[in-house]
ROMI-904081 format. One record per residue: z, x, y of N, C-alpha, C in turn. Coordinates in pm, 1 decimal. Each point is the difference from the previous one (the first is absolute). Layout:
+----------+----------+----------+----------+----------+----------+----------+----------+----------+
|       nz |       nx |       ny |      caz |      cax |      cay |       cz |       cx |       cy |
+----------+----------+----------+----------+----------+----------+----------+----------+----------+
|        Z |        X |        Y |        Z |        X |        Y |        Z |        X |        Y |
...
+----------+----------+----------+----------+----------+----------+----------+----------+----------+
END
This chain:
+----------+----------+----------+----------+----------+----------+----------+----------+----------+
|       nz |       nx |       ny |      caz |      cax |      cay |       cz |       cx |       cy |
+----------+----------+----------+----------+----------+----------+----------+----------+----------+
|      0.0 |     85.8 |   -117.7 |      0.0 |    -85.8 |    117.7 |      0.0 |     89.5 |    122.9 |
|    -67.7 |    -45.0 |    104.0 |     -7.5 |     74.9 |    124.0 |     69.0 |    -78.3 |    110.7 |
|     77.0 |     70.6 |     83.1 |     62.7 |    -60.1 |    117.2 |    -64.4 |     59.8 |    123.7 |
|    -47.3 |    -86.5 |     88.3 |    -57.8 |     42.0 |    126.9 |     95.7 |    -44.4 |    109.2 |
|     51.6 |     96.6 |     75.3 |     99.2 |    -26.9 |    103.1 |    -60.6 |     34.5 |    135.0 |
|     -4.5 |    -97.0 |     89.8 |    -47.0 |     23.0 |    135.8 |    120.5 |     -1.1 |     92.9 |
|     17.5 |    110.0 |     71.8 |    112.8 |     16.9 |     90.8 |    -54.4 |      5.6 |    142.1 |
|     60.1 |    -79.8 |     88.7 |    -43.4 |     -0.5 |    139.8 |    121.5 |    -12.8 |     91.0 |
|    -17.0 |     44.3 |    123.2 |    108.3 |    -12.1 |     96.8 |     23.6 |   -146.6 |     33.1 |
|    124.1 |    -35.4 |     20.8 |     33.0 |   -136.6 |     38.7 |    -57.4 |    -30.4 |    138.3 |
|    -25.5 |   -127.2 |     23.5 |    -48.3 |    -42.3 |    132.1 |    102.4 |     43.0 |    104.6 |
|    -48.0 |     50.4 |    109.4 |     88.7 |     42.3 |    106.9 |     38.5 |    146.7 |     -5.6 |
|    -27.7 |     66.9 |   -112.1 |     27.8 |    143.5 |    -10.6 |   -123.2 |     74.4 |     50.7 |
|     19.9 |     93.3 |     92.1 |   -110.0 |     76.8 |     57.9 |    -71.0 |     79.8 |   -108.5 |
|   -130.8 |    -14.8 |     -6.9 |    -82.4 |     70.5 |    -97.7 |    -80.3 |    106.7 |     73.6 |
|     55.2 |    119.8 |     12.6 |    -66.9 |    106.1 |     75.4 |   -129.4 |     44.4 |    -68.2 |
|     -3.6 |      0.1 |   -133.3 |   -124.0 |     32.8 |    -70.6 |   -107.0 |   -104.5 |     29.0 |
|     38.7 |   -125.6 |     -1.8 |    -93.5 |   -107.5 |     30.3 |    -56.0 |     12.7 |    141.0 |
|     87.0 |     33.7 |     95.1 |    -45.3 |     18.2 |    139.4 |    -98.6 |    116.1 |      9.9 |
|     27.4 |    110.2 |    -72.1 |    -90.3 |    115.2 |      2.8 |   -135.9 |    -35.6 |    -60.1 |
|      0.5 |    -72.5 |   -110.0 |   -126.3 |    -42.0 |    -62.1 |    -75.2 |    -94.9 |     92.6 |
|     72.2 |    -92.4 |     61.9 |    -62.3 |    -94.5 |     93.0 |    -65.5 |     74.8 |    116.1 |
|     70.9 |     98.2 |     54.4 |    -54.6 |     79.9 |    110.3 |   -124.5 |     75.6 |    -45.7 |
|      4.2 |     59.0 |   -120.1 |   -115.8 |     73.8 |    -51.9 |   -119.4 |    -92.2 |    -21.4 |
|     23.5 |   -117.6 |    -54.1 |   -109.4 |    -96.1 |    -19.2 |    -59.9 |    -41.6 |    134.1 |
|     87.2 |    -20.5 |     96.9 |    -46.3 |    -37.2 |    133.8 |    -85.4 |    111.4 |     60.5 |
|     42.2 |    124.5 |    -18.2 |    -77.3 |    112.3 |     55.2 |   -132.6 |     18.2 |    -72.8 |
|    -10.9 |    -51.9 |   -121.6 |   -127.1 |      1.8 |    -73.4 |    -82.9 |   -125.5 |     27.3 |
|     42.8 |    -75.3 |     99.9 |    -70.6 |   -120.5 |     48.4 |      4.1 |   -117.1 |    -97.5 |
|    105.0 |     -6.9 |    -83.8 |     25.2 |   -117.8 |    -81.7 |     97.5 |    -87.5 |     79.0 |
|    -53.0 |    -67.8 |     99.1 |     84.6 |    -70.8 |     95.9 |     47.0 |   -136.9 |    -48.7 |
|    -48.6 |    -47.9 |   -112.2 |     37.0 |   -132.5 |    -48.9 |    131.6 |     -3.9 |    -75.3 |
|     67.8 |    112.6 |    -13.6 |    126.0 |      5.7 |    -74.4 |    114.6 |    -30.3 |     95.2 |
|     75.3 |   -105.7 |    -28.3 |    110.8 |    -39.6 |     87.3 |    128.3 |     77.4 |    -28.3 |
|     29.8 |     26.2 |   -126.7 |    124.2 |     67.8 |    -35.1 |    -18.2 |     68.2 |   -134.6 |
|     76.7 |    105.3 |    -24.2 |     -3.8 |     72.1 |   -127.4 |    143.2 |     22.2 |    -46.5 |
|     25.2 |    -30.2 |   -125.2 |    128.9 |     30.2 |    -63.9 |    -32.0 |     84.7 |   -123.1 |
|     69.7 |    110.4 |    -16.0 |    -22.6 |     89.8 |   -112.5 |    115.8 |    -15.7 |    -97.8 |
|    -33.3 |    -10.7 |   -127.0 |    101.5 |    -11.4 |   -103.4 |    -30.8 |     95.7 |   -112.7 |
|     61.5 |    -24.3 |   -114.3 |    -27.4 |     83.8 |   -116.2 |     -6.1 |    -88.1 |   -124.0 |
|    -73.6 |     48.2 |    -98.5 |     -9.6 |    -70.3 |   -127.2 |     45.8 |     94.8 |   -109.6 |
|     85.8 |    -50.7 |    -85.8 |     51.7 |     77.0 |   -113.1 |    -42.4 |    -73.0 |   -126.8 |
|    -61.5 |     72.5 |    -92.5 |    -44.2 |    -58.7 |   -126.5 |     78.0 |     66.2 |   -112.5 |
|     69.0 |    -82.2 |    -77.2 |     79.1 |     48.6 |   -113.0 |    -59.6 |    -51.8 |   -129.9 |
|    -17.2 |     88.0 |    -96.6 |    -38.0 |    -41.7 |   -135.0 |    129.2 |    -13.9 |    -78.5 |
|     29.0 |   -119.9 |    -45.3 |    126.9 |    -28.3 |    -66.0 |    -17.3 |    -10.7 |   -150.6 |
|    101.4 |     42.0 |    -72.4 |      4.2 |    -15.3 |   -144.6 |     86.5 |   -122.3 |    -30.7 |
|    -45.5 |   -114.6 |     45.5 |     76.5 |   -125.4 |    -11.5 |    -97.5 |   -114.6 |    -23.4 |
|     37.3 |    -93.4 |    -87.5 |    -85.6 |   -115.5 |    -26.6 |     59.3 |   -129.5 |     54.2 |
|    129.2 |     -0.7 |     26.8 |     68.4 |   -118.7 |     52.8 |    -14.1 |     -2.3 |    152.8 |
|    -76.4 |    -97.4 |     51.0 |    -26.3 |     -6.3 |    144.3 |    126.6 |    -18.9 |     81.9 |
|     93.2 |    -81.6 |    -48.3 |    124.7 |    -22.9 |     73.7 |     81.4 |    128.0 |     12.2 |
|     10.3 |     73.9 |   -109.3 |     75.1 |    125.7 |      2.1 |    -70.8 |    101.7 |     89.2 |
|   -130.8 |      5.1 |     -8.6 |    -76.0 |     93.0 |     83.8 |     21.4 |    -31.8 |    148.0 |
|     -5.6 |   -126.8 |     35.3 |     19.7 |    -39.3 |    139.8 |    141.0 |     36.7 |     46.4 |
|     98.0 |    -23.7 |    -85.2 |    138.4 |     34.1 |     34.0 |     14.3 |    150.0 |     21.2 |
|    -56.3 |     79.1 |    -91.3 |     10.4 |    145.8 |      8.8 |    -71.9 |     53.9 |    123.9 |
|   -120.0 |    -48.7 |     24.9 |    -77.4 |     49.2 |    114.6 |     66.5 |    -42.3 |    131.2 |
|     55.1 |   -119.5 |      4.1 |     73.8 |    -43.4 |    119.2 |    116.9 |     93.7 |     26.4 |
|     71.8 |     36.4 |   -104.9 |    112.2 |     92.4 |     15.4 |    -49.1 |    137.1 |     47.7 |
|   -114.6 |     46.0 |    -51.8 |    -57.4 |    127.3 |     44.6 |    -31.7 |     -3.4 |    150.0 |
|    -55.7 |   -112.9 |     43.2 |    -33.3 |    -15.0 |    142.2 |    125.4 |      0.3 |     86.3 |
|     99.8 |    -73.5 |    -43.2 |    123.8 |    -11.4 |     76.7 |     75.2 |    133.1 |      8.7 |
|     -7.9 |     81.6 |   -105.9 |     78.2 |    122.8 |     -5.6 |    -75.6 |    124.7 |     45.3 |
|   -135.2 |     -1.5 |     -8.5 |    -72.8 |    123.0 |     26.9 |   -132.9 |    -17.7 |     72.8 |
|    -82.5 |    -90.9 |    -46.2 |   -138.8 |     -3.1 |     45.2 |    -21.1 |    -57.6 |    139.3 |
|     90.8 |    -83.4 |     46.8 |    -13.5 |    -59.7 |    133.2 |    130.9 |     16.9 |     76.3 |
|    -12.0 |     23.8 |    127.9 |    117.4 |      1.3 |     87.9 |     15.8 |   -143.5 |     50.2 |
|     82.5 |    -77.2 |    -66.8 |      7.2 |   -144.4 |     26.1 |     57.7 |    -35.1 |    136.6 |
|     51.8 |     97.5 |     72.0 |     46.5 |    -24.7 |    136.0 |   -119.7 |    -23.4 |     92.2 |
|   -107.8 |     77.1 |    -21.0 |   -116.8 |     -9.9 |     90.0 |   -128.8 |    -37.7 |    -71.9 |
|      3.3 |     -9.7 |   -133.9 |   -122.5 |    -27.1 |    -74.7 |     14.3 |   -124.0 |    -88.3 |
|   -112.9 |    -69.3 |    -15.9 |    -13.5 |   -108.4 |    -96.6 |    -85.8 |     51.9 |   -115.4 |
|     11.6 |    -64.3 |   -114.6 |    -84.9 |     37.8 |   -113.2 |    -42.4 |   -124.3 |    -77.0 |
|   -114.9 |     12.3 |    -63.7 |    -52.9 |   -104.6 |    -88.5 |    -34.6 |     65.3 |   -132.3 |
|     31.1 |    -69.0 |   -108.0 |    -26.5 |     52.5 |   -134.2 |   -100.3 |    -89.8 |    -69.3 |
|   -100.3 |     62.9 |    -61.0 |    -95.9 |    -72.8 |    -82.9 |     -2.0 |     66.3 |   -137.4 |
|     19.1 |    -78.5 |   -103.8 |     -5.8 |     51.4 |   -136.9 |   -132.7 |    -39.3 |    -61.3 |
|    -69.4 |     98.9 |    -54.4 |   -129.6 |    -27.9 |    -64.3 |     -7.0 |     67.6 |   -135.3 |
+----------+----------+----------+----------+----------+----------+----------+----------+----------+
END
């Protein structure tokens, strides 16, 4: 089973990387971009067949290590 975790900054948290990318796109004349938020994606290959247990384990991984839950949100997709 594979877990795909998307981590992004919470709304209201300044995204300096996003601002830098937005500025670079603007300087390359891509003027139609209103805002940019940069996040990260983590893909885990799991040795688990029980979806409920996998979701519980991956949620715990996110809470303890993979995401800074003070400033970041995360979404988990199991495939």
